[in-house]
N, C-alpha and C positions, 0 to 999 in steps of 0.2 A: 504493500500499499504505501502509495507516494505520500510523504510528509507534506503537508499543507500548512505552512506557517500562518498563513493568513487566517485559517480558521481557529489557530491557537491563540489569537489575538483578540478575540470576541469581546465585545463589551459585556461587562456582568450587570444585569438589571433583574429585579425581582419579578417582574411581569413578563419576563420572556418566556413565550410559548412557541411550541413548533416541534416537528418531528423530523430528525434527519437520519439517514441510514448510509453509511458506506458500504459498497458492495464490490466485491472482487470476485474472480473466477472461482477461488477455492475457500473463501471466507467471508463472513458477515459480521461487520462491527457496529455497533449503535452508539449515537450521540443521543444522550438524554435530554429530547424536547418534545413533549406531548402535542399532538395536534388538537386546536381548540374545538374544531367541528369537521364531521365527515363532509367531503365534497357533495355538492347537489347532485342528485340524478333525476332523471326525467322519464315519465311514461307518457307518451303522447297520448293526451285526453280527446283529442279531435282529429279528424282528418287534416291534411294539408289544406283541403278546401275550406276551412274553418278562417285560414290566414290568406284566402286569395286576393292578391293586390288588385285583380281587375276591378273590385268595388271602391277601390281608393285612387283618387288622382295622384299622379307622380308627387306632386308637392302639396297634397292634402293632408289633413289631420283625421285620424281615426274616426269613425262615426259613433253615435251613442250605441248603435246596436253592436258595434265591436266590443266597446267597453264591457258589455255583459258577458261577453265570451271569457270562460275562465283561461287565463294565461299560462301558456307552457314555460315561459321565460319571465323572469322578474328581476328588472334592475333598478336599484334605489340610488339616487344622486348622493354620494357621501361626502362631496367636496367640502362643504361646510362644516360638516361635524368632523372631518379629519384636520380642519384648520390648514387646508390646502388652499393657497392663493397665488395664481399667477395669470397675467394677461399679456399676450403677444402684442407689440404694437407696431403698426407699419407706417405711421407717419402721414397718413392721408388727411389729417386736418390741414396740411399746408397747402393743399390743393395743387400740388405738382403733377398730379395724373400719371405718375411713372408706373411703367409695368412691373417694377419692382414691389410696389404695393400689393399686387395681386398674389404673390408667390406665398407669402405667410411664413409660419414658423411650426416646427413638430416638436418632438419631445423623445426622450430615451429613457430606458428603464436600466438601471444598474444596480449592483450591490457595492457602493463605493467603499465603504468601510468594512464589508465581509463579515456581517453580523448575521447574514442569513435572511435578511428582509429587504425586498426590492425597493430602491430608493428611485427618485425622479429627476430628471434635469429638462427645463425648458429653455430654448434660446429667447432672448429678449426683444430682437428686431432693430428698429432704428427709427430716426427721425430726420427731416429735412431741417437744416439750419438756413438762416436768412441769406447766407452766402451761397456759393455753389458748392455746397458739401453737405454731408450727412453726418449725423450724431449717432454713434451707437449706443445700444443699450444693454446692459449686460444681462446674462442670462441668471437662472434661478436653480440652485441644487436644494432638492427637499429631501431630507432624511426620513426614512419609515421609522416610526416609533412602534414597532412591533404591532402593526396593524390598527394601533389605537388613534393615532394622530400623526401628521408629519411636520417637522421642525425645519424651517429655512437655515440652511448651512451655507450659504453662498459665500459670505464673508469669512466665517471661520474655516472654511475649506479652501479658500483663495481661488475659487472658480469663478468669481463675479467680475473680472476683467473683461472688457470688450475693445476691439481693435476695429471693428467693421460692422454695417448692418447684417445682422445673423438671420439664418433661416433654419439650418437643419442641425442634428446632434446623432451622433452615433458612437458606439462603444465598442471597444477591443482592448484586450490584453497584449500590447504590442511586445512586451519583453518577458512574457511567460512567467511572471513572479507572482501571480495569483491576485493581483490588484487590477481594476479595470481602468483603462484610460478613456479619456473623454475627448472626442473630436467635434469641433464646430465649424460649420459652413457658412458661406454668407458672400455678399459682395465686396471683392476685394482680398480676399485671404483665407487662410485655414488657421484655425488654432488648435493646438494639442495639448490639453491639459494632462500631464503625466503623474499617475498616482504614486505619491510618496509612501504609502503604507502606513501613514499615522492619521488619516483623516484630511490630509491636505493634498492639493495639487501644485504643479509647478508647470507654467505655460511655456512649451518648448517647441511650438509650431517650427519657427523658422531655424531654430538652432537643430531640430532633429532633421531638417533637408525638405520639410514639406512647403516649399517656396511656390506658391500658386497664387498669382494675383487677378485670376480670372473670377467670373462671376459663377461660384459653386451653389449647387442646391443640395441634393442627396449625395450621400456616401455610404460606402460599405467595405467592412474589412472581410479578407479572405485570405487564405494561403493558397496564391496562385501557382506556386513552384514547388508546393509540397516540402518545404525545407524545415517546417515547424514553426515558422514566425508568420504573424499576420502581415499581409500586403494591403493596400488600399486602392479602391477604385473610387473617383470622384466625378461626379456629373457636373458638366459645365451647360449654362443655359443660353443666353443671347447677349448680342454686342451692344446692349443698351447702356447708355451713360447718362448722368445729368446733363451733359450737352447735347448727346444724341437723344432727345426726348421729344419727338415731334408731337403736333398737336393733332389728335384725332378725335372724330365725332361718332356717336353712335347713329343708328338708323333714325331715332327721333330728333336728331339734329344737335344734341347737347354734347358737350365735350366729355370725353370719358378716356378711360385707360386704352391704350393703343394693344391691338391684337399681337400675337407673337408674329404674324406674318409680316409685320413691320420691320423686323429685324433679322439679320443673318444668325445661324447658330455658331456655337463655339465647339471646339473639340474638347472631349473630355481627357482626364489625365489618370494615368496608374503609377503609383508608386510603390516600388519593391522594398522590402524591410532588409537592411543590412545585417541584422542579427544583433546589433549593439546599440540599439535604441535609435537608430538613425534610417533615413528613406533615401532612395534614388529614384529620380522619375525615368521611366523605361517608355514613356509614351510613344517617342519616335520609332521604336524598334518592336512593339509588341503586336502591332497590327490593327490599331484603332482607325474607325472611319474618320476623315477629316472634319466632318461638321456635323453636329446634331443641336438638338435643343431639349437636353435631359432634364427631367424633373423627378423621376423615382428609378431605382435600380434595386436588383436583389442579385446577391452572390451564391448561387447553390449549384449542386450538383445535378443537372437536369437529364443527363444522359447516362448515368450510373456507370461511369468509368473511373470514379475516384479522383478526378480533376474538375477543380470548380470553375464554373462557367458564370457568365454575367449577362443579365439581361436588363436592358435600359428602356424605360418609357419615355419616348421624345414627344415634345409639344408639336403637332401639326407636321412632323416629320416621321419616316418610318422608324419603327422601333428596333433597336439592335439587339441581336443575340449572339454574344461572343461565346462561341464553344472552344474551350481550352485544349490546345493541341498537345500540351505537356512537354513542349520544348521551348518555353519561354515565349510562345505566341498564341494569340487569339485569331480564330477564324470567324468572322461575322457571317452568320448565316440566317439573319432575320427573315428574308424573303424567301430562300430556301426551305426554311424550317416551317414556313406559315405563321410566324409570330410578328411579323412586321406590319401587318395590315388587318383591316377587318375582312368580313366575309364578302364585302363587295369589292375588295382589293383598293381599299382608300386607307390612307394614314390618318391617324386619328389624334386628337388632342389627348394625350395620354399622360397620367400623373402618377396616382398610387398603383403599388403592385403586391401582389401576395402569392405565395406558393401553398398549394395543399393538393391532397389527392382526394378531389371531390366525389370520384366515382369508385374508390376503394379497389383500383386495379394495381397498387402498388407501383404507382408512376407519378412523378410530382407534375401537376398541371399549373398553369400560369393564370392569373385573375388580375385584370387591368381595369383601372378606372379611367374614364375618358369624358370629354367635355360634353356640354348640350347638343342636342340634335345628332348626338351620337350613341350607341349602345355600349353597355359594358362589354368587355372582351373576356371571354373564358375560352382558353386554348387547352384543349385535351391533348395529353401527352401520347402518342401512339408507339413511342420508342424510336431508338436511332435519330434522336433530333428531329423527329417530325411530329407536328401539331395539326389540330384541327379547330377551327373557330366553331364553338358549339353554342353560342349564346342562345340562338333560337331554339335548339331542341332540347335545352336544359331549363326552359321557362324564364330565363333572364330577361328576355325581350319583353316581358310583361310590365317590367319596372318603368318603361317609357324612356323618353330621351330628354326630359327637363332638367336632369341633374346635371351639375358641375361638380364631379367627385374626385375626391383626394385622397385622404387617408383611408387604409382599409387594411383589415386583419383576418385571417381564416384561421379558427380554432374550434375546438369541440366545447361549446358554451352551455350545451344541455346534457353533456355526458352521456350521449347515447352511441359513441364510437365514431361517428362521422364529423366532418369539420363543416361548420357555418361559416359565414361571411358577414362582417360588418363593415360599412362604409359611411365615411363623414362627408358632407357635401356644403358647398357655399359658392356663390358667384364671384367672379373676377371684377366685374363691371360694377360701377356705382350705381348705374340705372339701366338695368338689363331689359331690352323690350320684351314684353310677353313673360317675364320671369321675376324671380325675386331675388335679392342678394342674399339673404338668410334662407337655408333650405333644410328640411327634415334629414336627419341620419336614416341609415338603413339597416336592418337587420334580416338576413337570409338564411332560412332554416334549410338545412340539408336533409333531403328525404331519405337518403342512404341507397337511393335508387336512381341516382342520376338526375335529380329534380331540385331546384332551389325555389323557394318561395318566399315572399315578403311576410315578415312576422309583424303584426300590428300591436299595438299597446295603448292603453287608456290616455285621455288626454293630458293627464298630469305627469306623464312619463318624459323623461329626456328626450327619448326617441319620437314622441309626439310633438315636439317644439322645434323651431327652426333656429338654425346657428349658422356662422360664418365659419363652418369647418375646415380644418386642414389636416392636422396628425391625428393618429390613432394607434394604440397599443392594447396588447392583451397581457394582463400580468395577473398572478395571484397575490394581491397585496396584503391580504389578511391571513394567508397561508392556510385557508380552510379547505383546499382541495379543488375549488372551481375557479373559473377564470374572470376576472374583473376586468374593466375596460377604462382606458384614458383617453381622453380626447384634448386636444389643442385647437384655440379658435383665434381668428383674428379680430382683435379689438374688443374681445369678449373673454371672460374668464374661462380658463381651463376646467375640465370636470374630470372626476373619477366616480366611476359607477361600480356599486358593489353588486355582485351577482348573487341574488337571493332566490334563486329558482328552486323548487322543490322536487326531489327524487330520489331515486335508489341507485344501487350499484357501487363499483369500484372504480377507482383511479390511482394512477402512479404519477410521480415526477421525478424525472430523472436530471441531475446535474453531471454531465460528462466532463472529465479532466483529461487532457491529452499530455502525453508524456513525450512520445515520439511525435505526435501530430501537435498541431497549434493547441494552447491551452484551452481556448473556448470551444473548441471541436466543431468550429464552423466548417460545414462539408460534410459532416457525419449523418449516417442513415441509421436509422432504429426502425426494426421490424418486431412488433409485438404479437406473440402467438397465443391465442387462447384455445380452448377447446372447440372452438367454431368458426374462427376467422383470424385473418392477419390484418395488422394496421400498420401503415406506414406513418413515420414523422421524421422530418430532416431539421437539421440545424442550418440556418442561413444568416448571411450578413445583409445589413440594409432591409430592404422591404418598406412596405407601408408607404408613407411620403414624409420626407424629411426626418424620419423617427426609426428607432431602434427598438425592436422587441427583446425581451430577455433571451438568453441563449438555453434556457431550460427546456426539456422535452416533457410535454405534459400528454398524456392519453388515458382514456376513460373507457370502460367496458360494460356493456348493456348487462342487465339483470339475467342472470343464467349463464354468463360468460366467466371463466376463470383463466387468469393468466398463467401459463404454462412455461413459456421460456421468452427470451428477447434475444434477438440476434443484433449486434451492433456492427455496423461497418464503420471503422474510424477513418478520418479524413485521408489518412496515408493508404487506405485499402486494405487494410487486415480487418479480419473478422474475428468476433468474440461471442460465444454463445454464454449467456448468464441465464440461470434457473432460479436464482435466490432472490429476485426483485420482490420488494414487499409491497403490496397494494395498500391504498389509502395512506400512503407515507411518502415522505420526501426520501430519495434514494442517491447517493453519490456513487459513481463507478468511475474507477481510475484505469486509464488505457494500461494494459498489460507490457 
């Protein structure tokens, strides 16, 4: 068992509750922490027809009839009760009408102090100064106080410095010391907050070689050369500047934010980890396409060859699928793979991304959020880097085309074994013709038979209210075994929703620790084998929109199914069979 110094430094508190297990191939050791509540499990009480989205306009509020239907899912807004406060600011009050205002900010989940509880970081955004410049706003780091409240640790942790107008946040242990680093993207640079292991960070972006002055949006860590150290892919957007800010008008004749078509795209960048805490740019030799308008990206092994690939959601241009060739090169296969365009052969205004096995065929599929007048894109993985656009055949088209969709996350929220999808929406224009700036979030339930259906909520629920949504993450903030939801919005408070769904069944949560592979195990694949079925879960970098989900693996099993064994494919390709994983507990597995 790898000695994990970080876990030996846990803070001691009297109200610490949780259950953690270390699991190896030949032995099981316990860390004494009891789970407060078994995770929620669900028995569907009505058919999917009860939640038919055809009865509700795409931006409408559930009707009174729907309110009387017993809800399968229950999410309570716990933000105020947890003392969590953050608002991303885009500076639109200056009336510059810059396209930078439309991008928004995301959020990241990380256990920065290694106490076993997921903490949250939010980028701050920025304002326009009277002169031809912008004023950066500091982000906020919130420490999870054992699921009872959150404490602002921005200043004590020294993560509150801001040198540019920020957008995104991602997380990765770049030096394999057990303490996660925090990367911030935005207009004019990258900030890398290196975790010192004592609750503080040191900003070393430029010093570490992450010299990038382009406009960056989403970023994702992943070990592209399988040397055991995390590399970095950074998406770039467009050539907008304060000086290059043309005046654009909407169809109703009023001035509004310019569309992305008014600007040329920028090339993305890839940084390789030197293994000593520094990075080098390999953009010119790795095989990137010269121009894109990247907003979302995910680093995942999509073709099951233990080489980490990258999928990029571009705004109004073809999406990229970079298939890792294993020789320090990417091969761009967006069009060839069927993931660059929609079913009409048209490029979309793509933003958020998630990876899931929606149909249970043990292959990772791709889910992409698009602009209004476009459908969501669900790409089914047919193997060998080939995908099919299956939005219509899966029922997703019923959502309509009024949404401007950003952050998204796929996970098993009702603990029935299949992965559901959550989307947060909000328009980018000030006065969008025929639409609203604030929009409803979406919750799509998975039937387990290849169909996705919109879940409706009563009028008081967060999902029944309109927001200027951007980032979205799934996390078990209270460690009760079910997955909660975090949202970031533009000029509106961020939100944390507690999953209070009722149900039965078992679940397990795995923390994989790489020794030969990167410590976060980005790129790992986990197959859970029950007495009836197998379930695929993968660990990926990036995803959602400007955000980072935790690298924990969560899987639940329907009533009547018992976990028999778990097969782990580590990022370097080695396989391990584990038979002693405990259900309804948190387990830690160290790479042998």
